[in-house]
PDB file with SEQRES, HELIX, SHEET and CRYST1 records, atoms N, CA, C and O in Angstrom:
SEQRES   1 A   80  UNK UNK UNK UNK UNK UNK UNK UNK UNK UNK UNK UNK UNK          
SEQRES   2 A   80  UNK UNK UNK UNK UNK UNK UNK UNK UNK UNK UNK UNK UNK          
SEQRES   3 A   80  UNK UNK UNK UNK UNK UNK UNK UNK UNK UNK UNK UNK UNK          
SEQRES   4 A   80  UNK UNK UNK UNK UNK UNK UNK UNK UNK UNK UNK UNK UNK          
SEQRES   5 A   80  UNK UNK UNK UNK UNK UNK UNK UNK UNK UNK UNK UNK UNK          
SEQRES   6 A   80  UNK UNK UNK UNK UNK UNK UNK UNK UNK UNK UNK UNK UNK          
SEQRES   7 A   80  UNK UNK                                                      
HELIX    1 AA1 UNK A    5  UNK A   19  1                                  15    
HELIX    2 AA2 UNK A   21  UNK A   50  1                                  30    
HELIX    3 AA3 UNK A   66  UNK A   79  1                                  14    
CRYST1    1.000    1.000    1.000  90.00  90.00  90.00 P 1           1          
ATOM      1  N   UNK A   1      87.683  26.970  89.629  1.00  0.00           N  
ATOM      2  CA  UNK A   1      86.915  28.175  89.762  1.00  0.00           C  
ATOM      3  C   UNK A   1      87.650  29.353  89.165  1.00  0.00           C  
ATOM      4  O   UNK A   1      87.270  30.495  89.422  1.00  0.00           O  
ATOM      5  N   UNK A   2      88.691  29.122  88.376  1.00  0.00           N  
ATOM      6  CA  UNK A   2      89.393  30.225  87.745  1.00  0.00           C  
ATOM      7  C   UNK A   2      88.727  30.676  86.449  1.00  0.00           C  
ATOM      8  O   UNK A   2      87.671  30.177  86.059  1.00  0.00           O  
ATOM      9  N   UNK A   3      89.362  31.611  85.814  1.00  0.00           N  
ATOM     10  CA  UNK A   3      88.846  32.112  84.536  1.00  0.00           C  
ATOM     11  C   UNK A   3      89.354  31.207  83.447  1.00  0.00           C  
ATOM     12  O   UNK A   3      90.560  30.985  83.338  1.00  0.00           O  
ATOM     13  N   UNK A   4      88.456  30.675  82.634  1.00  0.00           N  
ATOM     14  CA  UNK A   4      88.834  29.795  81.583  1.00  0.00           C  
ATOM     15  C   UNK A   4      89.058  30.543  80.271  1.00  0.00           C  
ATOM     16  O   UNK A   4      88.988  31.771  80.232  1.00  0.00           O  
ATOM     17  N   UNK A   5      89.323  29.811  79.212  1.00  0.00           N  
ATOM     18  CA  UNK A   5      89.594  30.410  77.902  1.00  0.00           C  
ATOM     19  C   UNK A   5      88.320  31.106  77.363  1.00  0.00           C  
ATOM     20  O   UNK A   5      88.409  32.190  76.786  1.00  0.00           O  
ATOM     21  N   UNK A   6      87.176  30.503  77.545  1.00  0.00           N  
ATOM     22  CA  UNK A   6      85.942  31.116  77.045  1.00  0.00           C  
ATOM     23  C   UNK A   6      85.686  32.462  77.685  1.00  0.00           C  
ATOM     24  O   UNK A   6      85.329  33.423  77.004  1.00  0.00           O  
ATOM     25  N   UNK A   7      85.870  32.534  79.002  1.00  0.00           N  
ATOM     26  CA  UNK A   7      85.651  33.801  79.692  1.00  0.00           C  
ATOM     27  C   UNK A   7      86.608  34.879  79.243  1.00  0.00           C  
ATOM     28  O   UNK A   7      86.219  36.036  79.088  1.00  0.00           O  
ATOM     29  N   UNK A   8      87.875  34.504  79.032  1.00  0.00           N  
ATOM     30  CA  UNK A   8      88.847  35.479  78.548  1.00  0.00           C  
ATOM     31  C   UNK A   8      88.488  36.007  77.142  1.00  0.00           C  
ATOM     32  O   UNK A   8      88.656  37.194  76.862  1.00  0.00           O  
ATOM     33  N   UNK A   9      88.002  35.130  76.276  1.00  0.00           N  
ATOM     34  CA  UNK A   9      87.622  35.572  74.939  1.00  0.00           C  
ATOM     35  C   UNK A   9      86.410  36.489  75.017  1.00  0.00           C  
ATOM     36  O   UNK A   9      86.366  37.497  74.311  1.00  0.00           O  
ATOM     37  N   UNK A  10      85.446  36.177  75.837  1.00  0.00           N  
ATOM     38  CA  UNK A  10      84.278  37.062  75.985  1.00  0.00           C  
ATOM     39  C   UNK A  10      84.670  38.409  76.523  1.00  0.00           C  
ATOM     40  O   UNK A  10      84.182  39.432  76.042  1.00  0.00           O  
ATOM     41  N   UNK A  11      85.561  38.440  77.533  1.00  0.00           N  
ATOM     42  CA  UNK A  11      86.029  39.703  78.069  1.00  0.00           C  
ATOM     43  C   UNK A  11      86.752  40.515  76.991  1.00  0.00           C  
ATOM     44  O   UNK A  11      86.526  41.719  76.872  1.00  0.00           O  
ATOM     45  N   UNK A  12      87.614  39.871  76.211  1.00  0.00           N  
ATOM     46  CA  UNK A  12      88.339  40.565  75.167  1.00  0.00           C  
ATOM     47  C   UNK A  12      87.388  41.135  74.125  1.00  0.00           C  
ATOM     48  O   UNK A  12      87.599  42.261  73.673  1.00  0.00           O  
ATOM     49  N   UNK A  13      86.338  40.397  73.718  1.00  0.00           N  
ATOM     50  CA  UNK A  13      85.387  40.904  72.755  1.00  0.00           C  
ATOM     51  C   UNK A  13      84.646  42.088  73.300  1.00  0.00           C  
ATOM     52  O   UNK A  13      84.449  43.065  72.577  1.00  0.00           O  
ATOM     53  N   UNK A  14      84.220  42.045  74.563  1.00  0.00           N  
ATOM     54  CA  UNK A  14      83.521  43.163  75.168  1.00  0.00           C  
ATOM     55  C   UNK A  14      84.414  44.396  75.229  1.00  0.00           C  
ATOM     56  O   UNK A  14      83.966  45.505  74.938  1.00  0.00           O  
ATOM     57  N   UNK A  15      85.649  44.209  75.597  1.00  0.00           N  
ATOM     58  CA  UNK A  15      86.619  45.342  75.687  1.00  0.00           C  
ATOM     59  C   UNK A  15      86.826  45.920  74.282  1.00  0.00           C  
ATOM     60  O   UNK A  15      86.878  47.141  74.138  1.00  0.00           O  
ATOM     61  N   UNK A  16      86.943  45.098  73.261  1.00  0.00           N  
ATOM     62  CA  UNK A  16      87.116  45.595  71.902  1.00  0.00           C  
ATOM     63  C   UNK A  16      85.884  46.400  71.462  1.00  0.00           C  
ATOM     64  O   UNK A  16      86.020  47.448  70.831  1.00  0.00           O  
ATOM     65  N   UNK A  17      84.703  45.916  71.791  1.00  0.00           N  
ATOM     66  CA  UNK A  17      83.477  46.645  71.453  1.00  0.00           C  
ATOM     67  C   UNK A  17      83.379  47.982  72.171  1.00  0.00           C  
ATOM     68  O   UNK A  17      82.945  48.976  71.587  1.00  0.00           O  
ATOM     69  N   UNK A  18      83.773  48.008  73.411  1.00  0.00           N  
ATOM     70  CA  UNK A  18      83.647  49.252  74.188  1.00  0.00           C  
ATOM     71  C   UNK A  18      84.692  50.265  73.784  1.00  0.00           C  
ATOM     72  O   UNK A  18      84.357  51.430  73.571  1.00  0.00           O  
ATOM     73  N   UNK A  19      85.937  49.867  73.672  1.00  0.00           N  
ATOM     74  CA  UNK A  19      87.037  50.843  73.416  1.00  0.00           C  
ATOM     75  C   UNK A  19      87.396  50.957  71.953  1.00  0.00           C  
ATOM     76  O   UNK A  19      87.811  52.040  71.540  1.00  0.00           O  
ATOM     77  N   UNK A  20      87.273  49.949  71.153  1.00  0.00           N  
ATOM     78  CA  UNK A  20      87.736  49.983  69.780  1.00  0.00           C  
ATOM     79  C   UNK A  20      89.204  49.639  69.680  1.00  0.00           C  
ATOM     80  O   UNK A  20      89.936  49.657  70.670  1.00  0.00           O  
ATOM     81  N   UNK A  21      89.629  49.321  68.445  1.00  0.00           N  
ATOM     82  CA  UNK A  21      91.015  48.837  68.306  1.00  0.00           C  
ATOM     83  C   UNK A  21      92.043  49.923  68.474  1.00  0.00           C  
ATOM     84  O   UNK A  21      93.105  49.661  69.039  1.00  0.00           O  
ATOM     85  N   UNK A  22      91.779  51.158  68.002  1.00  0.00           N  
ATOM     86  CA  UNK A  22      92.763  52.233  68.115  1.00  0.00           C  
ATOM     87  C   UNK A  22      92.929  52.615  69.572  1.00  0.00           C  
ATOM     88  O   UNK A  22      94.053  52.765  70.051  1.00  0.00           O  
ATOM     89  N   UNK A  23      91.844  52.771  70.267  1.00  0.00           N  
ATOM     90  CA  UNK A  23      91.934  53.154  71.682  1.00  0.00           C  
ATOM     91  C   UNK A  23      92.560  52.044  72.511  1.00  0.00           C  
ATOM     92  O   UNK A  23      93.293  52.309  73.464  1.00  0.00           O  
ATOM     93  N   UNK A  24      92.265  50.784  72.141  1.00  0.00           N  
ATOM     94  CA  UNK A  24      92.816  49.660  72.865  1.00  0.00           C  
ATOM     95  C   UNK A  24      94.333  49.583  72.732  1.00  0.00           C  
ATOM     96  O   UNK A  24      95.028  49.237  73.687  1.00  0.00           O  
ATOM     97  N   UNK A  25      94.845  49.905  71.542  1.00  0.00           N  
ATOM     98  CA  UNK A  25      96.303  49.863  71.379  1.00  0.00           C  
ATOM     99  C   UNK A  25      96.971  50.978  72.174  1.00  0.00           C  
ATOM    100  O   UNK A  25      98.050  50.765  72.727  1.00  0.00           O  
ATOM    101  N   UNK A  26      96.364  52.154  72.249  1.00  0.00           N  
ATOM    102  CA  UNK A  26      96.938  53.254  73.014  1.00  0.00           C  
ATOM    103  C   UNK A  26      96.859  52.912  74.527  1.00  0.00           C  
ATOM    104  O   UNK A  26      97.782  53.233  75.276  1.00  0.00           O  
ATOM    105  N   UNK A  27      95.786  52.279  74.962  1.00  0.00           N  
ATOM    106  CA  UNK A  27      95.678  51.890  76.349  1.00  0.00           C  
ATOM    107  C   UNK A  27      96.760  50.849  76.688  1.00  0.00           C  
ATOM    108  O   UNK A  27      97.356  50.898  77.764  1.00  0.00           O  
ATOM    109  N   UNK A  28      97.004  49.917  75.770  1.00  0.00           N  
ATOM    110  CA  UNK A  28      98.048  48.926  75.977  1.00  0.00           C  
ATOM    111  C   UNK A  28      99.409  49.548  76.110  1.00  0.00           C  
ATOM    112  O   UNK A  28     100.183  49.171  76.990  1.00  0.00           O  
ATOM    113  N   UNK A  29      99.722  50.514  75.233  1.00  0.00           N  
ATOM    114  CA  UNK A  29     101.049  51.132  75.291  1.00  0.00           C  
ATOM    115  C   UNK A  29     101.214  51.977  76.559  1.00  0.00           C  
ATOM    116  O   UNK A  29     102.291  52.026  77.154  1.00  0.00           O  
ATOM    117  N   UNK A  30     100.115  52.644  76.960  1.00  0.00           N  
ATOM    118  CA  UNK A  30     100.168  53.415  78.209  1.00  0.00           C  
ATOM    119  C   UNK A  30     100.335  52.505  79.418  1.00  0.00           C  
ATOM    120  O   UNK A  30     101.068  52.833  80.351  1.00  0.00           O  
ATOM    121  N   UNK A  31      99.672  51.392  79.401  1.00  0.00           N  
ATOM    122  CA  UNK A  31      99.792  50.438  80.497  1.00  0.00           C  
ATOM    123  C   UNK A  31     101.213  49.849  80.571  1.00  0.00           C  
ATOM    124  O   UNK A  31     101.760  49.652  81.656  1.00  0.00           O  
ATOM    125  N   UNK A  32     101.787  49.576  79.405  1.00  0.00           N  
ATOM    126  CA  UNK A  32     103.164  49.070  79.365  1.00  0.00           C  
ATOM    127  C   UNK A  32     104.154  50.109  79.892  1.00  0.00           C  
ATOM    128  O   UNK A  32     105.090  49.760  80.611  1.00  0.00           O  
ATOM    129  N   UNK A  33     103.953  51.391  79.538  1.00  0.00           N  
ATOM    130  CA  UNK A  33     104.817  52.430  80.072  1.00  0.00           C  
ATOM    131  C   UNK A  33     104.674  52.567  81.582  1.00  0.00           C  
ATOM    132  O   UNK A  33     105.658  52.795  82.286  1.00  0.00           O  
ATOM    133  N   UNK A  34     103.473  52.431  82.066  1.00  0.00           N  
ATOM    134  CA  UNK A  34     103.265  52.502  83.526  1.00  0.00           C  
ATOM    135  C   UNK A  34     103.950  51.367  84.251  1.00  0.00           C  
ATOM    136  O   UNK A  34     104.539  51.576  85.311  1.00  0.00           O  
ATOM    137  N   UNK A  35     103.885  50.159  83.695  1.00  0.00           N  
ATOM    138  CA  UNK A  35     104.533  49.008  84.315  1.00  0.00           C  
ATOM    139  C   UNK A  35     106.030  49.183  84.298  1.00  0.00           C  
ATOM    140  O   UNK A  35     106.693  48.877  85.289  1.00  0.00           O  
ATOM    141  N   UNK A  36     106.590  49.671  83.191  1.00  0.00           N  
ATOM    142  CA  UNK A  36     108.051  49.925  83.119  1.00  0.00           C  
ATOM    143  C   UNK A  36     108.459  50.988  84.149  1.00  0.00           C  
ATOM    144  O   UNK A  36     109.477  50.839  84.826  1.00  0.00           O  
ATOM    145  N   UNK A  37     107.670  52.049  84.265  1.00  0.00           N  
ATOM    146  CA  UNK A  37     108.004  53.069  85.269  1.00  0.00           C  
ATOM    147  C   UNK A  37     107.956  52.544  86.684  1.00  0.00           C  
ATOM    148  O   UNK A  37     108.792  52.896  87.516  1.00  0.00           O  
ATOM    149  N   UNK A  38     106.967  51.692  86.961  1.00  0.00           N  
ATOM    150  CA  UNK A  38     106.856  51.088  88.273  1.00  0.00           C  
ATOM    151  C   UNK A  38     108.052  50.199  88.581  1.00  0.00           C  
ATOM    152  O   UNK A  38     108.606  50.248  89.680  1.00  0.00           O  
ATOM    153  N   UNK A  39     108.442  49.397  87.616  1.00  0.00           N  
ATOM    154  CA  UNK A  39     109.606  48.497  87.820  1.00  0.00           C  
ATOM    155  C   UNK A  39     110.877  49.303  88.059  1.00  0.00           C  
ATOM    156  O   UNK A  39     111.704  48.943  88.898  1.00  0.00           O  
ATOM    157  N   UNK A  40     111.025  50.409  87.304  1.00  0.00           N  
ATOM    158  CA  UNK A  40     112.199  51.254  87.463  1.00  0.00           C  
ATOM    159  C   UNK A  40     112.238  51.894  88.843  1.00  0.00           C  
ATOM    160  O   UNK A  40     113.298  51.980  89.463  1.00  0.00           O  
ATOM    161  N   UNK A  41     111.071  52.347  89.326  1.00  0.00           N  
ATOM    162  CA  UNK A  41     111.022  52.956  90.653  1.00  0.00           C  
ATOM    163  C   UNK A  41     111.317  51.952  91.735  1.00  0.00           C  
ATOM    164  O   UNK A  41     111.969  52.286  92.724  1.00  0.00           O  
ATOM    165  N   UNK A  42     110.845  50.708  91.572  1.00  0.00           N  
ATOM    166  CA  UNK A  42     111.133  49.675  92.573  1.00  0.00           C  
ATOM    167  C   UNK A  42     112.625  49.349  92.565  1.00  0.00           C  
ATOM    168  O   UNK A  42     113.219  49.198  93.633  1.00  0.00           O  
ATOM    169  N   UNK A  43     113.241  49.237  91.400  1.00  0.00           N  
ATOM    170  CA  UNK A  43     114.662  48.911  91.367  1.00  0.00           C  
ATOM    171  C   UNK A  43     115.496  50.061  91.912  1.00  0.00           C  
ATOM    172  O   UNK A  43     116.518  49.822  92.555  1.00  0.00           O  
ATOM    173  N   UNK A  44     115.081  51.320  91.667  1.00  0.00           N  
ATOM    174  CA  UNK A  44     115.793  52.449  92.236  1.00  0.00           C  
ATOM    175  C   UNK A  44     115.709  52.443  93.752  1.00  0.00           C  
ATOM    176  O   UNK A  44     116.689  52.755  94.428  1.00  0.00           O  
ATOM    177  N   UNK A  45     114.545  52.090  94.296  1.00  0.00           N  
ATOM    178  CA  UNK A  45     114.394  52.005  95.719  1.00  0.00           C  
ATOM    179  C   UNK A  45     115.259  50.941  96.338  1.00  0.00           C  
ATOM    180  O   UNK A  45     115.801  51.127  97.427  1.00  0.00           O  
ATOM    181  N   UNK A  46     115.396  49.812  95.641  1.00  0.00           N  
ATOM    182  CA  UNK A  46     116.266  48.740  96.147  1.00  0.00           C  
ATOM    183  C   UNK A  46     117.734  49.190  96.123  1.00  0.00           C  
ATOM    184  O   UNK A  46     118.504  48.835  97.016  1.00  0.00           O  
ATOM    185  N   UNK A  47     118.121  49.967  95.110  1.00  0.00           N  
ATOM    186  CA  UNK A  47     119.496  50.460  95.053  1.00  0.00           C  
ATOM    187  C   UNK A  47     119.755  51.411  96.200  1.00  0.00           C  
ATOM    188  O   UNK A  47     120.853  51.393  96.757  1.00  0.00           O  
ATOM    189  N   UNK A  48     118.787  52.250  96.585  1.00  0.00           N  
ATOM    190  CA  UNK A  48     118.969  53.180  97.692  1.00  0.00           C  
ATOM    191  C   UNK A  48     119.140  52.430  98.986  1.00  0.00           C  
ATOM    192  O   UNK A  48     119.965  52.793  99.824  1.00  0.00           O  
ATOM    193  N   UNK A  49     118.334  51.349  99.155  1.00  0.00           N  
ATOM    194  CA  UNK A  49     118.443  50.587 100.417  1.00  0.00           C  
ATOM    195  C   UNK A  49     119.753  49.847 100.528  1.00  0.00           C  
ATOM    196  O   UNK A  49     120.232  49.642 101.643  1.00  0.00           O  
ATOM    197  N   UNK A  50     120.347  49.441  99.446  1.00  0.00           N  
ATOM    198  CA  UNK A  50     121.586  48.672  99.528  1.00  0.00           C  
ATOM    199  C   UNK A  50     122.793  49.602  99.743  1.00  0.00           C  
ATOM    200  O   UNK A  50     123.821  49.144 100.242  1.00  0.00           O  
ATOM    201  N   UNK A  51     122.702  50.859  99.390  1.00  0.00           N  
ATOM    202  CA  UNK A  51     123.828  51.773  99.602  1.00  0.00           C  
ATOM    203  C   UNK A  51     123.805  52.273 101.056  1.00  0.00           C  
ATOM    204  O   UNK A  51     122.738  52.418 101.652  1.00  0.00           O  
ATOM    205  N   UNK A  52     124.993  52.533 101.615  1.00  0.00           N  
ATOM    206  CA  UNK A  52     125.043  53.001 103.002  1.00  0.00           C  
ATOM    207  C   UNK A  52     124.425  54.373 103.123  1.00  0.00           C  
ATOM    208  O   UNK A  52     124.517  55.162 102.183  1.00  0.00           O  
ATOM    209  N   UNK A  53     123.793  54.695 104.253  1.00  0.00           N  
ATOM    210  CA  UNK A  53     123.193  56.005 104.428  1.00  0.00           C  
ATOM    211  C   UNK A  53     124.238  57.108 104.466  1.00  0.00           C  
ATOM    212  O   UNK A  53     125.365  56.889 104.910  1.00  0.00           O  
ATOM    213  N   UNK A  54     123.877  58.258 104.013  1.00  0.00           N  
ATOM    214  CA  UNK A  54     124.817  59.376 104.002  1.00  0.00           C  
ATOM    215  C   UNK A  54     124.862  60.005 105.385  1.00  0.00           C  
ATOM    216  O   UNK A  54     123.829  60.134 106.043  1.00  0.00           O  
ATOM    217  N   UNK A  55     126.035  60.394 105.826  1.00  0.00           N  
ATOM    218  CA  UNK A  55     126.192  61.019 107.131  1.00  0.00           C  
ATOM    219  C   UNK A  55     126.051  62.518 107.001  1.00  0.00           C  
ATOM    220  O   UNK A  55     126.572  63.139 106.075  1.00  0.00           O  
ATOM    221  N   UNK A  56     125.341  63.075 107.944  1.00  0.00           N  
ATOM    222  CA  UNK A  56     125.179  64.534 107.973  1.00  0.00           C  
ATOM    223  C   UNK A  56     126.236  65.060 108.909  1.00  0.00           C  
ATOM    224  O   UNK A  56     126.315  64.654 110.069  1.00  0.00           O  
ATOM    225  N   UNK A  57     127.038  65.954 108.411  1.00  0.00           N  
ATOM    226  CA  UNK A  57     128.129  66.508 109.200  1.00  0.00           C  
ATOM    227  C   UNK A  57     127.613  67.642 110.099  1.00  0.00           C  
ATOM    228  O   UNK A  57     126.832  68.498 109.683  1.00  0.00           O  
ATOM    229  N   UNK A  58     128.079  67.606 111.324  1.00  0.00           N  
ATOM    230  CA  UNK A  58     127.734  68.663 112.262  1.00  0.00           C  
ATOM    231  C   UNK A  58     128.764  69.758 112.103  1.00  0.00           C  
ATOM    232  O   UNK A  58     129.964  69.505 112.207  1.00  0.00           O  
ATOM    233  N   UNK A  59     128.309  70.968 111.853  1.00  0.00           N  
ATOM    234  CA  UNK A  59     129.258  72.061 111.589  1.00  0.00           C  
ATOM    235  C   UNK A  59     129.447  72.979 112.785  1.00  0.00           C  
ATOM    236  O   UNK A  59     130.091  74.021 112.657  1.00  0.00           O  
ATOM    237  N   UNK A  60     128.926  72.638 113.897  1.00  0.00           N  
ATOM    238  CA  UNK A  60     129.091  73.486 115.069  1.00  0.00           C  
ATOM    239  C   UNK A  60     128.314  72.941 116.214  1.00  0.00           C  
ATOM    240  O   UNK A  60     127.858  71.798 116.188  1.00  0.00           O  
ATOM    241  N   UNK A  61     128.159  73.769 117.239  1.00  0.00           N  
ATOM    242  CA  UNK A  61     127.413  73.342 118.396  1.00  0.00           C  
ATOM    243  C   UNK A  61     125.934  73.603 118.157  1.00  0.00           C  
ATOM    244  O   UNK A  61     125.543  74.296 117.217  1.00  0.00           O  
ATOM    245  N   UNK A  62     125.138  73.033 119.023  1.00  0.00           N  
ATOM    246  CA  UNK A  62     123.722  73.241 118.948  1.00  0.00           C  
ATOM    247  C   UNK A  62     123.330  74.658 119.344  1.00  0.00           C  
ATOM    248  O   UNK A  62     124.051  75.335 120.077  1.00  0.00           O  
ATOM    249  N   UNK A  63     122.199  75.085 118.859  1.00  0.00           N  
ATOM    250  CA  UNK A  63     121.730  76.423 119.216  1.00  0.00           C  
ATOM    251  C   UNK A  63     121.318  76.448 120.687  1.00  0.00           C  
ATOM    252  O   UNK A  63     120.786  75.475 121.221  1.00  0.00           O  
ATOM    253  N   UNK A  64     121.577  77.571 121.311  1.00  0.00           N  
ATOM    254  CA  UNK A  64     121.202  77.727 122.727  1.00  0.00           C  
ATOM    255  C   UNK A  64     120.035  78.680 122.828  1.00  0.00           C  
ATOM    256  O   UNK A  64     120.040  79.757 122.233  1.00  0.00           O  
ATOM    257  N   UNK A  65     119.047  78.279 123.578  1.00  0.00           N  
ATOM    258  CA  UNK A  65     117.852  79.104 123.763  1.00  0.00           C  
ATOM    259  C   UNK A  65     117.798  79.536 125.222  1.00  0.00           C  
ATOM    260  O   UNK A  65     117.843  78.691 126.116  1.00  0.00           O  
ATOM    261  N   UNK A  66     117.701  80.820 125.472  1.00  0.00           N  
ATOM    262  CA  UNK A  66     117.696  81.279 126.886  1.00  0.00           C  
ATOM    263  C   UNK A  66     116.532  80.750 127.680  1.00  0.00           C  
ATOM    264  O   UNK A  66     116.685  80.444 128.862  1.00  0.00           O  
ATOM    265  N   UNK A  67     115.345  80.630 127.051  1.00  0.00           N  
ATOM    266  CA  UNK A  67     114.195  80.134 127.785  1.00  0.00           C  
ATOM    267  C   UNK A  67     114.401  78.687 128.255  1.00  0.00           C  
ATOM    268  O   UNK A  67     114.031  78.323 129.371  1.00  0.00           O  
ATOM    269  N   UNK A  68     114.991  77.885 127.388  1.00  0.00           N  
ATOM    270  CA  UNK A  68     115.261  76.486 127.760  1.00  0.00           C  
ATOM    271  C   UNK A  68     116.310  76.399 128.851  1.00  0.00           C  
ATOM    272  O   UNK A  68     116.241  75.536 129.726  1.00  0.00           O  
ATOM    273  N   UNK A  69     117.275  77.292 128.796  1.00  0.00           N  
ATOM    274  CA  UNK A  69     118.319  77.278 129.819  1.00  0.00           C  
ATOM    275  C   UNK A  69     117.754  77.662 131.155  1.00  0.00           C  
ATOM    276  O   UNK A  69     118.133  77.078 132.170  1.00  0.00           O  
ATOM    277  N   UNK A  70     116.824  78.662 131.197  1.00  0.00           N  
ATOM    278  CA  UNK A  70     116.190  79.079 132.459  1.00  0.00           C  
ATOM    279  C   UNK A  70     115.353  77.926 133.028  1.00  0.00           C  
ATOM    280  O   UNK A  70     115.400  77.674 134.232  1.00  0.00           O  
ATOM    281  N   UNK A  71     114.599  77.233 132.194  1.00  0.00           N  
ATOM    282  CA  UNK A  71     113.792  76.114 132.665  1.00  0.00           C  
ATOM    283  C   UNK A  71     114.686  75.003 133.207  1.00  0.00           C  
ATOM    284  O   UNK A  71     114.344  74.332 134.180  1.00  0.00           O  
ATOM    285  N   UNK A  72     115.807  74.826 132.576  1.00  0.00           N  
ATOM    286  CA  UNK A  72     116.757  73.798 133.042  1.00  0.00           C  
ATOM    287  C   UNK A  72     117.323  74.127 134.390  1.00  0.00           C  
ATOM    288  O   UNK A  72     117.549  73.242 135.215  1.00  0.00           O  
ATOM    289  N   UNK A  73     117.561  75.439 134.627  1.00  0.00           N  
ATOM    290  CA  UNK A  73     118.089  75.861 135.919  1.00  0.00           C  
ATOM    291  C   UNK A  73     117.054  75.675 137.002  1.00  0.00           C  
ATOM    292  O   UNK A  73     117.382  75.264 138.115  1.00  0.00           O  
ATOM    293  N   UNK A  74     115.777  75.980 136.679  1.00  0.00           N  
ATOM    294  CA  UNK A  74     114.728  75.846 137.665  1.00  0.00           C  
ATOM    295  C   UNK A  74     114.551  74.402 138.062  1.00  0.00           C  
ATOM    296  O   UNK A  74     114.359  74.095 139.239  1.00  0.00           O  
ATOM    297  N   UNK A  75     114.614  73.513 137.091  1.00  0.00           N  
ATOM    298  CA  UNK A  75     114.490  72.075 137.381  1.00  0.00           C  
ATOM    299  C   UNK A  75     115.631  71.565 138.223  1.00  0.00           C  
ATOM    300  O   UNK A  75     115.441  70.744 139.121  1.00  0.00           O  
ATOM    301  N   UNK A  76     116.833  72.063 137.924  1.00  0.00           N  
ATOM    302  CA  UNK A  76     117.962  71.593 138.705  1.00  0.00           C  
ATOM    303  C   UNK A  76     117.939  72.144 140.124  1.00  0.00           C  
ATOM    304  O   UNK A  76     118.441  71.492 141.039  1.00  0.00           O  
ATOM    305  N   UNK A  77     117.355  73.359 140.333  1.00  0.00           N  
ATOM    306  CA  UNK A  77     117.220  73.893 141.683  1.00  0.00           C  
ATOM    307  C   UNK A  77     116.237  73.098 142.501  1.00  0.00           C  
ATOM    308  O   UNK A  77     116.452  72.894 143.696  1.00  0.00           O  
ATOM    309  N   UNK A  78     115.140  72.635 141.874  1.00  0.00           N  
ATOM    310  CA  UNK A  78     114.115  71.856 142.573  1.00  0.00           C  
ATOM    311  C   UNK A  78     114.600  70.505 142.970  1.00  0.00           C  
ATOM    312  O   UNK A  78     114.230  70.000 144.030  1.00  0.00           O  
ATOM    313  N   UNK A  79     115.435  69.889 142.133  1.00  0.00           N  
ATOM    314  CA  UNK A  79     115.902  68.534 142.414  1.00  0.00           C  
ATOM    315  C   UNK A  79     116.929  68.506 143.539  1.00  0.00           C  
ATOM    316  O   UNK A  79     117.159  67.452 144.134  1.00  0.00           O  
ATOM    317  N   UNK A  80     117.554  69.647 143.843  1.00  0.00           N  
ATOM    318  CA  UNK A  80     118.609  69.686 144.828  1.00  0.00           C  
ATOM    319  C   UNK A  80     118.128  69.816 146.254  1.00  0.00           C  
ATOM    320  O   UNK A  80     118.940  69.859 147.178  1.00  0.00           O  
TER     321      UNK A  80                                                      
END                                                                             
């Protein structure tokens, strides 16, 4: 139930009639460039996954918010 040689030839003839030879060659080159770009992106993604993750350095203490500190005090008073 696959596509045979006759079906492929008929599809090729219809595509040639619809697009023409000049347009078909430009579509082929554009499609090839797209496939190359996709393969490059996939290989770059694999390289990122194989390298160890970068560590973010902490340069100080966390920010303190007075509202959060007050809520924390209230909660600690209720639990006691």
